[in-house]
C-alpha positions in Angstrom: -9.9 57.1 5.4 -9.4 59.5 2.2 -12.5 61.1 2.0 -12.4 63.3 -1.1 -15.4 64.8 -2.1 -16.2 66.9 -5.0 -15.0 70.0 -4.2 -11.5 68.7 -3.1 -11.3 66.8 -6.4 -12.1 69.9 -8.2 -9.4 71.9 -6.5 -6.9 69.0 -7.3 -7.9 69.2 -11.2 -7.5 73.1 -11.2 -3.8 73.1 -9.5 -2.9 70.3 -11.9 -4.0 72.1 -14.8 -2.4 75.3 -13.8 1.1 73.4 -12.9 1.0 70.7 -15.6 -0.6 72.7 -18.2 -3.3 71.8 -20.8 -1.3 70.3 -23.3 0.8 67.6 -21.2 -2.4 66.9 -19.0 -3.5 63.7 -21.3 -0.2 62.4 -20.9 -0.2 63.0 -17.0 -3.1 61.6 -16.5 -2.5 58.5 -18.6 0.4 58.2 -16.2 -1.9 58.5 -13.2 -4.2 56.0 -14.5 -1.3 53.1 -15.2 0.2 54.1 -11.5 -3.3 53.5 -10.0 -4.1 50.4 -11.8 -0.6 49.2 -10.4 -1.5 50.1 -7.1 -4.8 48.3 -7.1 -3.4 45.2 -8.7 -0.9 45.0 -5.8 -3.3 45.9 -3.4 -5.7 43.3 -5.0 -3.0 40.5 -4.9 -2.3 41.4 -1.3 -5.8 41.2 0.0 -6.1 37.8 -2.0 -3.1 36.4 0.1 -4.5 37.8 3.1 -7.9 35.9 2.5 -5.8 32.7 1.4 -4.4 32.6 5.1 -7.2 33.5 6.8 -9.0 30.6 4.9 -6.2 28.2 6.1 -6.3 29.3 9.7 -10.3 28.8 9.5 -9.7 25.2 7.8 -7.3 24.2 10.4 -9.3 25.3 13.3 -12.2 23.3 11.7 -9.9 20.4 11.2 -9.0 20.4 14.9 -12.4 20.9 16.4 -13.7 17.8 14.2 -10.8 15.9 15.3 -11.4 16.7 19.0 -15.3 15.7 18.5 -14.0 12.5 16.6 -12.2 11.5 19.7 -15.0 12.3 22.3 -17.2 10.4 20.3 -14.7 7.4 19.9 -14.1 7.4 23.9 -18.2 7.8 24.3 -18.9 4.9 22.1 -16.1 1.9 22.1 -15.3 0.1 19.2 -17.7 -2.9 18.3 -16.1 -6.2 17.7 -15.8 -7.0 14.0 -17.8 -9.9 12.1 -15.2 -12.4 12.6 -15.0 -12.3 16.7 -18.4 -11.9 17.0 -19.2 -15.2 14.8 -16.1 -17.2 16.3 -17.8 -19.1 19.1 -15.9 -19.8 22.4 -15.1 -22.8 24.3 -15.5 -26.4 23.3 -18.1 -25.6 20.4 -14.9 -24.4 18.2 -13.9 -28.2 17.7 -17.3 -29.3 16.5 -17.9 -26.6 14.0 -16.5 -27.3 10.5 -14.0 -24.9 9.3 -14.4 -22.6 6.2 -14.3 -24.8 3.0 -15.3 -27.9 4.8 -18.4 -29.7 4.6 -20.7 -30.1 7.9 -21.2 -33.5 9.0 -24.8 -34.5 7.9 -26.7 -37.2 10.2 -28.6 -39.5 8.0 -31.7 -38.5 10.0 -31.5 -34.8 9.3 -33.7 -34.5 6.3 -30.7 -32.8 4.5 -30.1 -33.8 0.7 -26.3 -34.4 -0.3 -26.5 -31.4 -2.4 -27.2 -29.1 0.2 -24.8 -30.5 2.2 -22.0 -29.5 -0.5 -19.8 -26.7 0.5 -19.6 -23.7 -1.2 -17.3 -23.3 -3.8 -14.2 -21.4 -3.4 -13.0 -18.6 -5.0 -10.3 -20.6 -6.7 -13.4 -22.7 -8.4 -15.1 -19.7 -9.2 -12.7 -18.0 -11.0 -12.2 -21.1 -13.0 -15.3 -20.2 -15.2 -15.0 -20.5 -18.9 -16.3 -17.5 -20.7 -16.3 -16.7 -24.4 -13.5 -14.7 -25.5 -14.3 -11.2 -26.1 -15.2 -9.9 -29.7 -12.6 -8.6 -32.1 
């Protein structure tokens, strides 16, 4: 856009020396440098803002695509029943099975000892374990 070659730059320096004078040239160069630095800083800040907006737009687009793909997968693969539904028997079998925490009825000829037929401890019983106090 602004293509300034060596000959154009040399012409600008000669005109500046003639117009400003060699005595005030260092002050003019310092001032020009400050202005150029401010312009670069502003343009860098502007560019960073534009880049952030582009990244946000790309992120929103990716999230939308992910959501659409997730919905398509969920429609194609129906939800499997959870473990409670899979383990719960249906019909008349429910009445004959023990509930959680109850011991299963044991027939004498089953070959199951009394220790094996004992129900598992409940979470409250497990919490009553006596542990030594922590060291000071």
